Chimera marker file (.cmm) of the C-alpha trace (Angstrom):
<marker_set name="trace">
<marker id="1" x="0.000" y="0.000" z="0.000" r="1" g="1" b="0" radius="0.5"/>
<marker id="2" x="1.448" y="3.343" z="-0.967" r="1" g="1" b="0" radius="0.5"/>
<marker id="3" x="2.050" y="6.004" z="1.646" r="1" g="1" b="0" radius="0.5"/>
<marker id="4" x="-0.637" y="8.225" z="0.106" r="1" g="1" b="0" radius="0.5"/>
<marker id="5" x="-3.256" y="5.464" z="0.220" r="1" g="1" b="0" radius="0.5"/>
<marker id="6" x="-2.228" y="4.602" z="3.773" r="1" g="1" b="0" radius="0.5"/>
<marker id="7" x="-2.568" y="8.250" z="4.844" r="1" g="1" b="0" radius="0.5"/>
<marker id="8" x="-5.961" y="8.533" z="3.167" r="1" g="1" b="0" radius="0.5"/>
<marker id="9" x="-7.170" y="5.339" z="4.793" r="1" g="1" b="0" radius="0.5"/>
<marker id="10" x="-5.877" y="6.475" z="8.192" r="1" g="1" b="0" radius="0.5"/>
<marker id="11" x="-7.625" y="9.817" z="7.863" r="1" g="1" b="0" radius="0.5"/>
<marker id="12" x="-10.851" y="8.093" z="6.862" r="1" g="1" b="0" radius="0.5"/>
<marker id="13" x="-10.740" y="5.804" z="9.878" r="1" g="1" b="0" radius="0.5"/>
<marker id="14" x="-9.963" y="8.747" z="12.149" r="1" g="1" b="0" radius="0.5"/>
<marker id="15" x="-13.006" y="10.522" z="10.786" r="1" g="1" b="0" radius="0.5"/>
<marker id="16" x="-15.049" y="7.421" z="11.459" r="1" g="1" b="0" radius="0.5"/>
<marker id="17" x="-13.683" y="7.350" z="14.978" r="1" g="1" b="0" radius="0.5"/>
<marker id="18" x="-14.391" y="10.963" z="15.843" r="1" g="1" b="0" radius="0.5"/>
<marker id="19" x="-16.673" y="12.355" z="13.148" r="1" g="1" b="0" radius="0.5"/>
<marker id="20" x="-19.569" y="10.770" z="14.896" r="1" g="1" b="0" radius="0.5"/>
<marker id="21" x="-23.255" y="11.395" z="15.158" r="1" g="1" b="0" radius="0.5"/>
<marker id="22" x="-24.934" y="10.212" z="18.305" r="1" g="1" b="0" radius="0.5"/>
<marker id="23" x="-27.401" y="7.598" z="17.116" r="1" g="1" b="0" radius="0.5"/>
<marker id="24" x="-27.093" y="5.597" z="20.333" r="1" g="1" b="0" radius="0.5"/>
<marker id="25" x="-26.577" y="6.665" z="23.918" r="1" g="1" b="0" radius="0.5"/>
<marker id="26" x="-23.152" y="5.957" z="25.368" r="1" g="1" b="0" radius="0.5"/>
<marker id="27" x="-21.751" y="6.833" z="28.767" r="1" g="1" b="0" radius="0.5"/>
<marker id="28" x="-20.561" y="10.418" z="28.351" r="1" g="1" b="0" radius="0.5"/>
<marker id="29" x="-16.805" y="10.947" z="28.352" r="1" g="1" b="0" radius="0.5"/>
<marker id="30" x="-15.717" y="14.538" z="29.090" r="1" g="1" b="0" radius="0.5"/>
<marker id="31" x="-13.156" y="16.341" z="26.944" r="1" g="1" b="0" radius="0.5"/>
<marker id="32" x="-10.785" y="16.213" z="29.935" r="1" g="1" b="0" radius="0.5"/>
<marker id="33" x="-10.396" y="12.470" z="29.234" r="1" g="1" b="0" radius="0.5"/>
<marker id="34" x="-9.352" y="12.865" z="25.596" r="1" g="1" b="0" radius="0.5"/>
<marker id="35" x="-5.932" y="11.368" z="26.307" r="1" g="1" b="0" radius="0.5"/>
<marker id="36" x="-7.702" y="8.161" z="27.397" r="1" g="1" b="0" radius="0.5"/>
<marker id="37" x="-9.959" y="8.240" z="24.307" r="1" g="1" b="0" radius="0.5"/>
<marker id="38" x="-7.003" y="8.838" z="21.963" r="1" g="1" b="0" radius="0.5"/>
<marker id="39" x="-4.998" y="6.043" z="23.556" r="1" g="1" b="0" radius="0.5"/>
<marker id="40" x="-7.948" y="3.650" z="23.201" r="1" g="1" b="0" radius="0.5"/>
<marker id="41" x="-8.589" y="4.638" z="19.577" r="1" g="1" b="0" radius="0.5"/>
<marker id="42" x="-4.913" y="4.087" z="18.745" r="1" g="1" b="0" radius="0.5"/>
<marker id="43" x="-5.049" y="0.651" z="20.362" r="1" g="1" b="0" radius="0.5"/>
<marker id="44" x="-8.169" y="-0.320" z="18.380" r="1" g="1" b="0" radius="0.5"/>
<marker id="45" x="-6.889" y="1.119" z="15.082" r="1" g="1" b="0" radius="0.5"/>
<marker id="46" x="-3.369" y="-0.248" z="15.480" r="1" g="1" b="0" radius="0.5"/>
<marker id="47" x="-1.102" y="0.569" z="12.543" r="1" g="1" b="0" radius="0.5"/>
<marker id="48" x="-3.971" y="2.385" z="10.809" r="1" g="1" b="0" radius="0.5"/>
<marker id="49" x="-4.214" y="5.019" z="13.548" r="1" g="1" b="0" radius="0.5"/>
<marker id="50" x="-3.368" y="8.594" z="12.574" r="1" g="1" b="0" radius="0.5"/>
<marker id="51" x="-1.070" y="10.702" z="14.725" r="1" g="1" b="0" radius="0.5"/>
<marker id="52" x="-1.967" y="11.307" z="18.353" r="1" g="1" b="0" radius="0.5"/>
<marker id="53" x="-2.160" y="15.039" z="17.612" r="1" g="1" b="0" radius="0.5"/>
<marker id="54" x="-4.737" y="14.519" z="14.871" r="1" g="1" b="0" radius="0.5"/>
<marker id="55" x="-6.795" y="12.201" z="17.058" r="1" g="1" b="0" radius="0.5"/>
<marker id="56" x="-6.587" y="14.652" z="19.961" r="1" g="1" b="0" radius="0.5"/>
<marker id="57" x="-7.977" y="17.471" z="17.820" r="1" g="1" b="0" radius="0.5"/>
<marker id="58" x="-10.835" y="15.284" z="16.669" r="1" g="1" b="0" radius="0.5"/>
<marker id="59" x="-11.505" y="14.138" z="20.217" r="1" g="1" b="0" radius="0.5"/>
<marker id="60" x="-11.709" y="17.695" z="21.502" r="1" g="1" b="0" radius="0.5"/>
<marker id="61" x="-14.274" y="18.598" z="18.845" r="1" g="1" b="0" radius="0.5"/>
<marker id="62" x="-16.425" y="15.496" z="19.503" r="1" g="1" b="0" radius="0.5"/>
<marker id="63" x="-19.389" y="15.378" z="21.895" r="1" g="1" b="0" radius="0.5"/>
<marker id="64" x="-19.294" y="13.546" z="25.208" r="1" g="1" b="0" radius="0.5"/>
<marker id="65" x="-21.493" y="10.802" z="23.737" r="1" g="1" b="0" radius="0.5"/>
<marker id="66" x="-19.272" y="10.479" z="20.662" r="1" g="1" b="0" radius="0.5"/>
<marker id="67" x="-16.213" y="10.035" z="22.879" r="1" g="1" b="0" radius="0.5"/>
<marker id="68" x="-18.180" y="7.406" z="24.816" r="1" g="1" b="0" radius="0.5"/>
<marker id="69" x="-18.897" y="5.554" z="21.592" r="1" g="1" b="0" radius="0.5"/>
<marker id="70" x="-15.182" y="5.424" z="20.790" r="1" g="1" b="0" radius="0.5"/>
<marker id="71" x="-14.342" y="4.136" z="24.285" r="1" g="1" b="0" radius="0.5"/>
<marker id="72" x="-17.026" y="1.442" z="23.966" r="1" g="1" b="0" radius="0.5"/>
<marker id="73" x="-15.581" y="0.183" z="20.659" r="1" g="1" b="0" radius="0.5"/>
<marker id="74" x="-13.251" y="-2.803" z="20.769" r="1" g="1" b="0" radius="0.5"/>
<marker id="75" x="-12.908" y="-3.371" z="17.001" r="1" g="1" b="0" radius="0.5"/>
<marker id="76" x="-12.382" y="-1.153" z="13.960" r="1" g="1" b="0" radius="0.5"/>
<marker id="77" x="-15.841" y="-2.052" z="12.680" r="1" g="1" b="0" radius="0.5"/>
<marker id="78" x="-17.397" y="-0.901" z="15.933" r="1" g="1" b="0" radius="0.5"/>
<marker id="79" x="-15.681" y="2.466" z="15.532" r="1" g="1" b="0" radius="0.5"/>
<marker id="80" x="-17.291" y="2.703" z="12.104" r="1" g="1" b="0" radius="0.5"/>
<marker id="81" x="-20.697" y="1.957" z="13.667" r="1" g="1" b="0" radius="0.5"/>
<marker id="82" x="-20.340" y="5.045" z="15.824" r="1" g="1" b="0" radius="0.5"/>
<marker id="83" x="-21.447" y="6.986" z="12.730" r="1" g="1" b="0" radius="0.5"/>
<link id1="1" id2="2" r="1" g="1" b="0" radius="0.2"/>
<link id1="2" id2="3" r="1" g="1" b="0" radius="0.2"/>
<link id1="3" id2="4" r="1" g="1" b="0" radius="0.2"/>
<link id1="4" id2="5" r="1" g="1" b="0" radius="0.2"/>
<link id1="5" id2="6" r="1" g="1" b="0" radius="0.2"/>
<link id1="6" id2="7" r="1" g="1" b="0" radius="0.2"/>
<link id1="7" id2="8" r="1" g="1" b="0" radius="0.2"/>
<link id1="8" id2="9" r="1" g="1" b="0" radius="0.2"/>
<link id1="9" id2="10" r="1" g="1" b="0" radius="0.2"/>
<link id1="10" id2="11" r="1" g="1" b="0" radius="0.2"/>
<link id1="11" id2="12" r="1" g="1" b="0" radius="0.2"/>
<link id1="12" id2="13" r="1" g="1" b="0" radius="0.2"/>
<link id1="13" id2="14" r="1" g="1" b="0" radius="0.2"/>
<link id1="14" id2="15" r="1" g="1" b="0" radius="0.2"/>
<link id1="15" id2="16" r="1" g="1" b="0" radius="0.2"/>
<link id1="16" id2="17" r="1" g="1" b="0" radius="0.2"/>
<link id1="17" id2="18" r="1" g="1" b="0" radius="0.2"/>
<link id1="18" id2="19" r="1" g="1" b="0" radius="0.2"/>
<link id1="19" id2="20" r="1" g="1" b="0" radius="0.2"/>
<link id1="20" id2="21" r="1" g="1" b="0" radius="0.2"/>
<link id1="21" id2="22" r="1" g="1" b="0" radius="0.2"/>
<link id1="22" id2="23" r="1" g="1" b="0" radius="0.2"/>
<link id1="23" id2="24" r="1" g="1" b="0" radius="0.2"/>
<link id1="24" id2="25" r="1" g="1" b="0" radius="0.2"/>
<link id1="25" id2="26" r="1" g="1" b="0" radius="0.2"/>
<link id1="26" id2="27" r="1" g="1" b="0" radius="0.2"/>
<link id1="27" id2="28" r="1" g="1" b="0" radius="0.2"/>
<link id1="28" id2="29" r="1" g="1" b="0" radius="0.2"/>
<link id1="29" id2="30" r="1" g="1" b="0" radius="0.2"/>
<link id1="30" id2="31" r="1" g="1" b="0" radius="0.2"/>
<link id1="31" id2="32" r="1" g="1" b="0" radius="0.2"/>
<link id1="32" id2="33" r="1" g="1" b="0" radius="0.2"/>
<link id1="33" id2="34" r="1" g="1" b="0" radius="0.2"/>
<link id1="34" id2="35" r="1" g="1" b="0" radius="0.2"/>
<link id1="35" id2="36" r="1" g="1" b="0" radius="0.2"/>
<link id1="36" id2="37" r="1" g="1" b="0" radius="0.2"/>
<link id1="37" id2="38" r="1" g="1" b="0" radius="0.2"/>
<link id1="38" id2="39" r="1" g="1" b="0" radius="0.2"/>
<link id1="39" id2="40" r="1" g="1" b="0" radius="0.2"/>
<link id1="40" id2="41" r="1" g="1" b="0" radius="0.2"/>
<link id1="41" id2="42" r="1" g="1" b="0" radius="0.2"/>
<link id1="42" id2="43" r="1" g="1" b="0" radius="0.2"/>
<link id1="43" id2="44" r="1" g="1" b="0" radius="0.2"/>
<link id1="44" id2="45" r="1" g="1" b="0" radius="0.2"/>
<link id1="45" id2="46" r="1" g="1" b="0" radius="0.2"/>
<link id1="46" id2="47" r="1" g="1" b="0" radius="0.2"/>
<link id1="47" id2="48" r="1" g="1" b="0" radius="0.2"/>
<link id1="48" id2="49" r="1" g="1" b="0" radius="0.2"/>
<link id1="49" id2="50" r="1" g="1" b="0" radius="0.2"/>
<link id1="50" id2="51" r="1" g="1" b="0" radius="0.2"/>
<link id1="51" id2="52" r="1" g="1" b="0" radius="0.2"/>
<link id1="52" id2="53" r="1" g="1" b="0" radius="0.2"/>
<link id1="53" id2="54" r="1" g="1" b="0" radius="0.2"/>
<link id1="54" id2="55" r="1" g="1" b="0" radius="0.2"/>
<link id1="55" id2="56" r="1" g="1" b="0" radius="0.2"/>
<link id1="56" id2="57" r="1" g="1" b="0" radius="0.2"/>
<link id1="57" id2="58" r="1" g="1" b="0" radius="0.2"/>
<link id1="58" id2="59" r="1" g="1" b="0" radius="0.2"/>
<link id1="59" id2="60" r="1" g="1" b="0" radius="0.2"/>
<link id1="60" id2="61" r="1" g="1" b="0" radius="0.2"/>
<link id1="61" id2="62" r="1" g="1" b="0" radius="0.2"/>
<link id1="62" id2="63" r="1" g="1" b="0" radius="0.2"/>
<link id1="63" id2="64" r="1" g="1" b="0" radius="0.2"/>
<link id1="64" id2="65" r="1" g="1" b="0" radius="0.2"/>
<link id1="65" id2="66" r="1" g="1" b="0" radius="0.2"/>
<link id1="66" id2="67" r="1" g="1" b="0" radius="0.2"/>
<link id1="67" id2="68" r="1" g="1" b="0" radius="0.2"/>
<link id1="68" id2="69" r="1" g="1" b="0" radius="0.2"/>
<link id1="69" id2="70" r="1" g="1" b="0" radius="0.2"/>
<link id1="70" id2="71" r="1" g="1" b="0" radius="0.2"/>
<link id1="71" id2="72" r="1" g="1" b="0" radius="0.2"/>
<link id1="72" id2="73" r="1" g="1" b="0" radius="0.2"/>
<link id1="73" id2="74" r="1" g="1" b="0" radius="0.2"/>
<link id1="74" id2="75" r="1" g="1" b="0" radius="0.2"/>
<link id1="75" id2="76" r="1" g="1" b="0" radius="0.2"/>
<link id1="76" id2="77" r="1" g="1" b="0" radius="0.2"/>
<link id1="77" id2="78" r="1" g="1" b="0" radius="0.2"/>
<link id1="78" id2="79" r="1" g="1" b="0" radius="0.2"/>
<link id1="79" id2="80" r="1" g="1" b="0" radius="0.2"/>
<link id1="80" id2="81" r="1" g="1" b="0" radius="0.2"/>
<link id1="81" id2="82" r="1" g="1" b="0" radius="0.2"/>
<link id1="82" id2="83" r="1" g="1" b="0" radius="0.2"/>
</marker_set>
C-alpha cells in the first residue's frame, strides 16, 4: 500500500472514529479524558491510527457521547458503527 493510500485510509478511519453522530446513547466521556480516548482509539486502530495530535484534535471537537462511543468500541468495525 502506498504512503498516500495509507494516509488517506488512516484519515478516513480517524473521521469514522471521531466524526460521529450520536445515534445511540453511550456513557458520556468529558473532553478532559481525551488522552484516554485517543490512547484507546490508537489501540483499536493499530497501525492504521493517525497521529496522536490529529486524534486529539478530533476528540476535543467530539461530543461527550461520541467520545463514549469510541471508548465502547473494541474493534475497527465498531468504531465505524459510531457513525
